[in-house]
DOVEX-358763 format. One record per residue (C-alpha): x, y, z. Coordinates in steps of 0.02 Angstrom, whole numbers, plus 50000, padded with zeros to 5 digits. Layout:
N
XYZ...
REM end
This chain:
422
561955514860486560295513360397559455522660540560715536960529560475538260341558595538660363558705552260495559855562560383558625561260240557225566860355558295581460416558615587760240556795585060190556255595360341557525608960302557045610360118555165610560140555275622160292556355634460193555075634160052553675637460177554625651760258554985659460087553135659660046552695666560219553965680460199553335684460024551585686660095552255696560245553095709060128551595710660011551225728960056552975733959998552295733259819550385733959825550495747759955551025760059819549385759859719548415758759882549305774359946548825783559786547025777559790546775782359973547835798259964548925793160113550375803460181552075795460214551705791660397550055783160355550935773560218552275767960340550945761760462550055752460321551635743060273552135739760453550465732960517550765714760463552505715860539551755720060709550725704160721552135693560652553255700560787552075698960936551665680760904553485675360892553765671961077552235660961103552555652160937554345648460987553765641361153552395630961071553675624260949554745618261094553225610061173552185603361027553425602360882553725613360731552755602960605551025605060682551305623160734551955628560563550545619860469549175627660576549985644860567550065644860377548295638160360547605652160469548325665560354547485659460193545745667360222546505684060275547645684860122546165681660007545075694960092546425708060065545885709459882544155715359937544695729060058544205746860011544505757960164546115761760258545505753160416545065737760313546875736060259547535738760435546355725960511546615712360381548485716260382548545711160565547935693760521549035692260366550495696660480550355679860567551405673160423552895682760493552865672260651553435657160550555245661760581555225657460766554375640960724555555635060589557185640560672557125628460821556205615560715557585613660585559035616560707558595601460811558705589860661560575593660645562095591660759562735606960852564185610060731562955611360585561555620860667562205637560605562125630760428560365623760454559685639960528560575649860393559795639560253558085641060333558335659660360558705661360174556815660960160556965679660193557235680260005555345679359996555475698360008556385698059840555185685259766553775697259810554665710859710554765699459558552995692559564551895706459633552355720159506551985708459360550275703959430549945722059477550295728959303549405714859212547845712659319547815726259452548385725459633546875715259692547515700159597549095699459705548275693759869547165681359776548665672959693549645673459857548205664959949548235650659823550135649059838550015648660028548685634960023549765624359908551255626960021550305620860173549925604560083551725602160024552415605960196551305593160281551735579660154553625581460163553975586960343554245575360492554095575060681555295568560813554645567160993556435568361059556505586461000555115592061116555395600261283554825588361422552995590761468553435594361651554345610361600553255625861622553195640861507553855651361651555365639761666555755641861482555655660761497556845662261646558325663161528557635679761464558305688161621560045685861549560685703061491561495694761340559765692061268559455710861266561065713361170560585700261042558905708961025559805725260985560885716860853559385708460774558345724260772559625730560646560055715660537558265709060530557185723760581558145735260465558055722260326556165720860342555925739660352557005743660201556275729260101554565737360127555205754960097556365753159947555135751559803554285768059841555995775759880556615771659705555005778159629555075794559725556965797659728557435792259553555755793159461555765774959407554335764059347553675752459484554305736859392556065743759374556015750259553555505733059617556905724359521558215736359589557505734759764557735715959747559615719159734559495722359921558155709759968558815694759872560595693859941559915699060110558925682860111559845669960005561585673060075560995670260253561465651960226563265657060191563215667760347562695652460445564175642460378565365656860416564665658260592564955639660620566745641260560567315657960630566105660960773564615672360796565625686560874566865689060732565535688760596564375700660689565775713060727566235715060543564405715560492564145730760604565635739960532565125736760351563355742460394564035758260475565035763060319563615759360197562305768660298563455783760319563585785360129561735781760101561245795060229561945809560129560485818560044560495825459867561385842159891561735857359784562945870559848563635886459772565435892359785566015909859741567465908059620568525921159530567365918759383565785920959485564645908659577564795890359530563565876959585564065859159627562985843859657563345829759780562265814459790562165796059748561545791259577560445775859556561935764559516562975769159669561435768659778560975751259718562775745259741562815751059921561125743059954561775726759880563275726959998562135731260145560995716760100562455704560099563085711260265561395709460350561175691960279562755686760371562205696260526560515687760537561365670860537562735675760660561505682460790560595665760792562245656660804562485666160968560805659061025561145640960976562835641961064562215650061224560475642261240560515624961158559055618061261557965633661247558175639061067556305641161038555965653461179557565663561155557405664360965555605669760992556075684661101557525689760989556415687560837555115698360924556385712360944556885710960762555085710860706554645725860813556105734760732555325730560564553665737660628554295753660707555585758660577554415760760425553275771860530554785782160586555395782860406553725790160354553655802360501555415808560465554965810460281553425820860325554415830960452556015834560354555565831160173557225821860157557065804060092558795798760152558265802660331557785784260340559625779660321560135793060446559035784560575559765767360537561525774560547561175780260725560485763260775562045754560710563115766460814562215760160970562595742060928564415745560888564695754261054563755740761150564705726861064566385735161094566115737161282565365719961312566315709061188567745716961090568675723561243568705705661310569515698561152571105701361052570155707960901570755725760935572455720861006574165716960936573675698860903572195703560795572805692160656572335676960759570525682360738570575685060551569585674460429571215665960375571185654860529
REM end
């Protein structure tokens, strides 16, 4: 009894301190979403260059996810997470001294290592909890995505008060303090490690499963889209609605904050109702929101009996923010439900599978901002970013229908048996 109580305390200590560490890592990972705006102005960047600038840290954070997930299975999450965070501190500090575009891109690659923390912490915290609570544990840990919102609260204040160069210096100090706290309050359990006689190639064999590709597609939306829009929204508010950067950042947090914090609730819902049901409704809510967000500001003229009359159609800042809030909630649930799929289907290989799915989501977060910028330069329509996301959601809905929904009663006469009232 005493041993079980001690293990439970360790589990919660690991979960809390790991979630704090992931929040700080995500805050750093999303840093360009705010400081990129004055940098863009100073360097006279176009939208495509700006998209690449914001996406560069996301690239590194994505590419390292698979090896980090495998190393977590083999060496344990505590040591891997601590080393990863410590390696980012010098790069974060140096960001404040960059002056040329290539400086920011190069240093951004090293800062991006912080984004790989997700594939370390996910298997690390999950293995401290029983199977029926792993969705909750991964959801709570994943709530560290709210670091994107924390960045929008902290960075604008520092930027306005001291200039953008103060932001990376403060973030480097916060990261260093977090490394120390994490090491003091985290724990290791040798029973959580993959046996040493298992080769990396053995761990990766499960990636031949076509279900993994489907989970990658889902995650490229709910996580990749979340990362991309978290980076893109501050400048979108500034350009579309003419807002001050501080107000723009606060409104952008209406998407980022629920998109991170409510992931824990998504994990609990996925434990209770199943990954499939939650993900299915997430995709439909996303489809509706993105359809409305895609419509550009439009003026059209109609010839009436009294002469021409002009009408305007478009979302105002309040409706836009409301839809983004709903979208953030939806994607928070979706991020948790996708990883519930993984813990259900690959209980002994969570690290490797979560790494490859996390890689797909991260690559979505890298590619999408660049495509947002390219579409903006090509069409001049800001809402083209949402048009692109709308099309990606269509792909997932069709894929999910043919591979999952047609095999269930969700669309049949007994649909009630799959409702959330069960």
